[in-house]
C-alpha positions in Angstrom: 14.8 162.3 50.9 11.3 161.0 50.2 10.9 158.5 47.4 8.3 159.1 44.7 5.8 156.6 46.2 5.9 158.5 49.5 5.1 161.8 47.6 2.2 160.0 46.0 1.0 159.0 49.5 1.1 162.6 50.6 -1.1 163.7 47.7 -3.7 160.9 48.4 -3.9 161.9 52.1 -4.1 165.7 51.9 -4.3 168.5 49.5 -2.2 171.7 50.3 -4.2 174.8 51.3 -2.9 178.1 49.6 -3.8 181.7 50.1 -4.3 183.7 47.0 -3.3 186.8 48.8 0.2 185.6 49.1 0.6 184.5 45.5 2.6 186.5 42.9 2.1 185.9 39.2 4.5 183.3 37.7 5.8 183.1 34.0 6.0 180.3 31.5 9.1 178.9 29.7 8.4 179.4 25.9 8.9 176.9 23.1 8.9 173.2 22.7 10.5 170.7 25.2 14.3 171.1 25.0 16.7 168.3 25.9 20.4 168.9 26.7 22.6 167.7 23.8 24.7 166.0 26.4 21.9 163.5 26.9 22.0 162.2 23.4 22.6 158.5 23.1 22.9 157.9 27.0 23.9 154.5 28.1 23.3 153.3 31.6 22.0 155.4 34.5 22.4 159.1 34.0 21.6 162.0 36.5 19.4 164.7 35.1 17.5 167.8 36.3 14.2 168.7 34.9 12.4 172.1 34.7 8.6 172.4 34.5 7.3 175.3 32.3 5.9 177.4 35.2 8.8 179.4 36.8 9.2 182.7 38.7 11.5 183.8 35.8 10.3 182.5 32.5 12.8 184.0 30.0 16.4 184.4 30.1 16.0 188.2 30.4 13.3 188.2 33.1 15.6 188.9 36.0 15.9 192.6 35.6 12.2 192.9 34.5 10.9 191.4 37.6 13.3 193.5 39.8 11.5 196.6 38.4 8.1 194.9 39.1 8.9 194.5 42.8 10.5 198.0 43.3 9.6 199.4 46.7 8.8 196.0 48.4 10.6 195.1 51.6 12.9 192.1 51.5 11.0 190.2 54.2 7.8 190.6 52.3 9.2 189.7 49.0 10.9 186.8 50.4 7.7 185.5 52.1 5.6 185.7 48.9 8.2 184.3 46.6 8.9 181.3 48.8 5.2 180.7 49.1 4.5 181.0 45.3 7.4 178.7 44.4 6.5 176.1 46.8 2.9 176.2 45.6 3.6 175.8 41.9 6.2 173.0 42.7 3.3 171.0 44.6 1.0 171.6 41.7 3.4 170.6 38.9 4.5 167.4 40.8 0.8 166.4 41.6 0.1 166.3 37.8 2.8 163.7 37.2 3.3 161.9 40.5 1.5 158.7 39.3 3.6 158.5 36.2 6.7 159.1 38.1 5.7 156.4 40.7 5.4 153.8 37.8 8.6 154.7 36.3 10.3 154.3 39.6 8.7 150.9 40.3 9.7 149.8 36.9 13.3 150.7 37.6 13.6 153.4 35.0 14.2 156.2 37.5 15.8 156.5 40.9 17.1 159.0 43.4 14.2 161.3 42.9 14.4 164.7 44.5 11.8 167.4 44.0 12.9 171.1 43.8 11.0 174.3 44.4 13.7 177.0 44.0 13.5 176.0 40.4 10.3 174.3 39.7 11.3 170.8 38.7 13.1 167.7 40.1 16.3 165.6 39.8 16.6 162.0 39.4 18.8 159.3 37.8 17.4 157.7 34.5 18.0 155.1 32.0 17.0 155.5 28.4 13.4 154.5 28.8 13.1 156.8 31.8 14.4 159.8 29.9 12.1 159.1 27.0 9.1 158.8 29.4 10.0 162.0 31.2 10.0 163.9 28.0 6.3 163.3 27.6 5.2 164.3 31.2 2.8 167.1 31.5 4.4 170.4 31.9 8.1 169.4 31.4 10.0 172.0 29.5 13.7 171.5 29.8 16.0 168.6 30.8 19.6 169.0 31.6 22.3 166.5 32.2 23.5 166.8 35.8 26.8 166.1 37.3 27.1 163.2 39.6 27.9 163.9 43.4 31.5 163.4 44.4 32.1 162.7 48.1 35.8 162.5 48.9 37.0 160.5 51.9 39.5 162.7 53.6 40.5 162.4 57.2 37.8 163.3 59.7 39.2 166.1 61.9 36.4 166.9 64.3 33.1 166.2 65.9 30.1 166.4 63.7 28.2 168.6 66.1 29.0 171.3 68.6 26.3 170.4 71.0 27.2 173.1 73.5 28.8 176.0 71.6 30.9 178.2 73.9 29.5 181.7 74.5 30.8 184.3 72.2 34.0 185.9 73.5 33.6 189.0 71.3 33.3 192.3 73.1 34.0 195.5 71.4 35.5 196.9 74.5 38.1 194.0 74.7 39.3 194.4 71.1 43.1 194.9 71.1 44.0 194.2 67.6 43.1 192.8 64.2 44.9 191.5 61.1 45.8 194.0 58.4 43.1 192.8 56.1 40.3 193.5 58.7 41.7 196.9 59.2 42.1 197.5 55.5 38.4 196.6 54.9 37.5 199.2 57.6 35.5 196.8 59.6 36.6 198.2 63.0 35.4 201.6 62.1 32.0 200.1 61.5 31.9 198.4 64.9 33.1 201.5 66.7 31.0 204.1 65.0 27.9 202.4 64.1 27.8 199.6 66.7 27.2 197.1 63.9 28.9 193.8 64.1 26.8 191.5 62.0 24.3 190.5 64.8 21.2 189.0 63.4 22.6 187.8 60.1 23.3 184.2 59.0 26.1 183.6 56.4 26.2 180.2 54.6 29.7 179.0 53.7 29.6 176.5 50.8 32.9 174.7 50.8 34.5 171.3 50.8 35.0 170.5 54.5 35.3 172.1 57.9 36.4 171.6 61.5 33.5 172.8 63.5 34.9 173.0 67.1 37.6 175.6 66.4 36.8 178.1 69.2 36.6 181.4 67.0 34.1 179.6 64.8 32.3 177.4 67.3 31.2 180.5 69.1 29.1 181.7 66.2 28.1 178.4 64.5 24.5 178.3 63.4 22.2 175.8 65.3 19.1 174.5 63.8 17.1 174.0 67.0 14.4 172.0 65.2 17.0 169.1 65.1 18.3 166.9 67.8 22.0 166.2 66.8 23.0 162.6 66.3 19.8 160.8 66.8 19.6 159.8 63.1 16.1 161.3 62.9 14.7 164.1 60.6 13.2 165.9 63.6 12.2 169.0 61.8 10.9 167.0 58.9 12.6 169.1 56.3 14.1 165.9 54.4 17.6 166.1 56.1 18.7 164.0 59.0 20.6 165.7 61.7 21.2 169.0 59.9 22.0 170.7 63.3 24.6 173.2 61.8 24.5 172.5 58.0 24.5 169.6 55.7 26.6 167.6 53.1 24.1 167.5 50.3 26.5 165.4 48.1 26.8 162.7 50.8 23.2 163.2 52.0 24.4 163.3 55.6 25.5 165.7 58.3 29.2 164.8 58.1 31.1 168.1 57.3 34.4 167.3 58.8 36.4 165.8 56.0 38.3 168.8 54.6 40.9 169.4 52.0 43.8 170.5 54.0 46.4 173.2 52.9 49.1 172.4 55.4 47.5 173.6 58.7 44.8 175.5 57.0 41.3 174.1 56.4 39.9 176.0 53.4 36.3 176.1 54.7 37.4 177.3 58.1 39.6 180.0 56.8 36.7 181.4 54.6 34.2 181.2 57.6 36.6 182.9 60.0 36.9 185.9 57.6 33.2 186.4 57.8 32.1 185.4 61.3 35.2 184.8 63.3 35.5 186.1 66.8 38.8 186.3 68.6 41.8 184.1 67.6 42.2 181.4 70.2 43.6 182.8 73.4 43.9 186.4 72.2 41.8 189.7 71.8 42.7 189.8 68.1 39.5 189.9 66.0 39.6 187.8 62.8 36.2 188.2 61.4 34.6 191.2 59.6 31.2 190.5 61.2 32.2 188.9 64.5 28.7 188.6 66.0 27.1 187.1 62.8 26.3 183.4 62.5 27.7 181.0 59.9 26.5 177.7 58.6 28.7 175.1 56.8 27.4 173.6 53.6 28.8 171.0 51.1 27.1 170.0 47.9 27.9 171.2 44.4 26.1 168.4 42.7 22.9 169.2 44.6 23.0 173.0 44.6 19.1 173.2 44.6 18.8 171.4 47.9 21.7 173.4 49.5 20.1 176.7 48.4 16.6 175.7 49.5 18.0 174.7 52.9 19.9 178.0 53.2 16.6 179.9 52.4 14.6 178.0 54.9 17.2 178.7 57.7 17.0 182.4 56.9 20.3 182.9 55.3 21.3 186.4 54.3 24.5 185.7 52.4 25.8 182.6 50.6 29.6 182.5 50.0 31.0 180.1 47.4 34.7 179.8 47.2 35.0 177.3 44.4 35.0 177.4 40.6 33.5 174.8 38.1 34.6 174.7 34.5 32.9 173.0 31.6 29.4 172.8 32.9 28.0 173.3 29.4 24.2 173.9 29.5 24.0 173.0 33.2 25.3 176.6 33.7 21.7 177.8 33.0 20.4 175.6 35.8 22.9 177.1 38.3 22.0 180.5 37.1 18.2 180.0 37.4 18.7 178.6 40.9 20.5 181.7 42.1 18.5 184.2 40.1 15.2 182.9 41.7 16.8 182.5 45.1 17.9 186.2 45.1 14.1 187.1 45.1 14.0 185.0 48.3 16.4 187.5 49.9 19.9 185.8 49.5 22.9 187.6 48.4 25.3 185.2 46.5 29.0 185.9 46.5 31.8 183.9 44.7 35.5 184.5 44.4 36.5 185.4 40.9 38.9 182.4 40.5 42.7 182.0 40.2 43.0 181.2 36.6 44.9 184.1 35.0 48.4 182.6 35.4 50.3 179.4 36.2 49.4 175.7 35.5 45.7 176.4 35.8 45.7 179.3 33.2 42.5 179.7 31.2 41.8 182.3 28.6 39.2 185.0 28.7 36.2 184.7 28.4 36.3 181.4 30.4 38.9 182.6 33.0 35.9 183.2 35.3 33.8 180.2 35.6 30.7 179.0 37.4 29.3 180.4 39.8 31.2 183.6 39.6 30.3 184.2 35.9 26.5 184.4 36.8 25.4 188.0 36.0 23.6 190.2 38.6 22.5 187.5 40.9 26.0 186.4 41.9 28.7 188.9 42.9 32.0 187.8 41.3 34.8 189.2 43.6 38.4 189.7 42.6 41.0 191.2 44.9 44.3 192.9 45.5 47.1 192.7 48.0 48.1 194.9 50.8 49.9 197.1 48.3 46.7 197.6 46.4 47.9 195.7 43.4 46.2 192.8 41.6 48.1 189.6 41.9 48.8 187.9 38.5 46.7 184.9 39.2 43.5 186.8 39.9 40.9 185.9 37.0 39.6 188.4 34.7 36.5 189.2 32.7 34.6 189.6 30.6 32.6 186.3 30.5 30.2 185.0 27.8 26.7 183.7 28.0 25.4 181.8 25.0 23.3 178.9 26.4 20.0 177.6 25.2 18.2 179.6 27.7 20.5 182.7 28.1 21.8 184.8 25.2 23.3 187.8 27.0 26.6 187.5 25.0 29.4 189.4 26.7 28.9 190.1 30.3 31.1 192.5 32.5 32.9 190.6 35.3 34.2 190.7 38.0 31.8 192.9 39.9 34.0 194.2 42.7 37.4 193.7 44.5 38.3 193.1 48.1 41.5 191.3 49.4 43.1 188.1 48.2 46.9 188.1 48.8 48.9 187.0 51.8 45.9 186.8 54.2 46.6 185.3 57.6 44.3 182.2 58.2 43.3 180.3 61.2 44.8 176.8 61.8 43.2 173.7 63.4 43.3 175.3 66.9 42.0 178.7 65.9 45.3 180.4 65.9 46.2 182.9 63.2 48.7 180.9 61.2 50.3 180.9 57.8 49.4 183.4 55.1 47.5 182.2 52.1 46.3 183.8 48.8 43.6 183.4 46.3 40.2 184.7 45.4 38.8 182.1 47.7 39.3 184.8 50.3 38.1 187.8 48.2 34.5 186.4 48.4 34.3 185.9 52.2 35.6 189.5 52.6 32.7 190.7 50.7 30.3 188.3 52.5 31.4 189.9 55.8 30.8 193.3 54.4 27.3 192.5 53.3 26.6 190.8 56.6 27.3 194.2 58.3 25.1 195.9 55.7 22.2 193.7 56.4 22.7 193.8 60.0 22.4 197.5 59.8 19.3 197.4 57.4 17.8 193.8 57.2 15.3 194.9 54.6 17.8 195.6 51.8 17.1 193.5 48.7 20.1 191.8 47.0 20.0 194.3 44.0 19.9 197.2 46.4 23.0 195.8 48.1 24.7 195.8 44.7 23.7 199.4 44.0 25.1 200.6 47.3 28.4 198.7 46.7 28.6 200.3 43.2 28.1 203.7 44.7 30.7 203.4 47.4 33.4 201.3 45.8 36.6 203.1 45.1 37.9 203.0 41.6 41.4 201.3 41.6 41.9 200.3 37.9 41.2 201.9 34.7 38.6 204.6 35.1 35.1 203.3 35.6 34.3 199.7 35.3 37.4 197.4 34.4 37.8 193.6 33.9 40.2 193.2 36.8 38.5 195.0 39.8 35.0 195.5 38.4 33.4 198.7 39.9 36.3 199.0 42.4 37.5 198.1 45.9 34.9 197.9 48.5 35.2 198.8 52.1 32.8 198.1 55.0 32.6 201.6 56.4 31.4 203.5 53.3 29.1 200.6 52.4 27.4 200.5 55.9 27.2 204.4 56.1 25.3 204.4 52.8 23.1 201.7 54.0 21.8 204.0 56.6 21.0 206.6 54.1 18.9 204.1 52.2 16.8 203.6 55.3 15.4 207.2 55.0 
């Protein structure tokens, strides 16, 4: 990523040209500058993330207000205008302080500078003098302590790039079978009756490692044609070298092939296959809910801003997160703001509800569901059931509680919906359907696949319209109405897509 001094050079050479016709009104964060209590008495170098006062969503309750403001606008139009406006205000805010930031970097008080536009601000590593100076910068409103990036060194299990992806083997006429979960979610009925298979959609899978050349995944892997893989150049000039399929935003490189293994199962591959997998290797058994959709692998929980910005700029439709982070403290607000503002850029965020209702990892309510599945509205927190329709004892329950400096919702109803999470057959290193596995890691991808079909049928649906359709078509499987185990109910692809067509009229 560019250093601060290179940003200064950009501003000295050229001034961005903006069109007022594309701009949308932004809001201001109110109050005096706020600093995360976790930054009191810091010693040594500490990662932080900074918000400027000008944001798309100024207050903690702005999300629903702005949804009402943009009622009736198409997803593509809103996305274009919001991205434009966020990038514009980011340029303006940085321009006011770039000389000061340059001086702080040259003096050794800040390092690892990264500008963000999805939330107007920046991240960097600071010492005590750097933090004091940043507090005084023009427009700075909030400063959070950020988590350091963690890059495990697991075994590399595959090539970094699939330079010649095999042609998709999927053909509706050749389908002979599918696992019970694909049938239960009613995806084959959608393929047959509506001819909708996810074509035209991109699903980002944010996980902890992948094997990219597995046949049912390689056939649908995303390609960023602006990049030449493996030449160690940032060909498309987006700040990321060799992001041909995706990127590891924690390691700041394109290496995505160091997974955490579960026996013969790779967690990231298992999740991706449930969304975009074609035929299990050597068979005509379909393993994905949206088998003609594309998927992109992403790693990078410490740099969620970069990951989400990349996803938006690649044209992502869904963003599936099968991980759960406890004890973020006030940084929860930053994750929430990133995903709230990104949903106005057209992305539907999905997260498994977590597996913390029983066993060694038990956590009490209201922290049984953690970040990001605890984020209201902008993230769909998905629990699940098994083949018998019953909730496994591990499946995390709501409600959750929001009492941060920026958000004061109090009790929030979670999870949002239920899909499937128990004894799901997963692909192995060769793409064969292998051992069964369980967990809400798989509930989320089932929902991502369903939404991929919905957006393939109607690409102009906004994220909150997707949620309304899901609420209308979900089957109540718990206590009458909303409940803290299955949310608004069990979702199936057929009813959701059928209702999606009605929304076109």
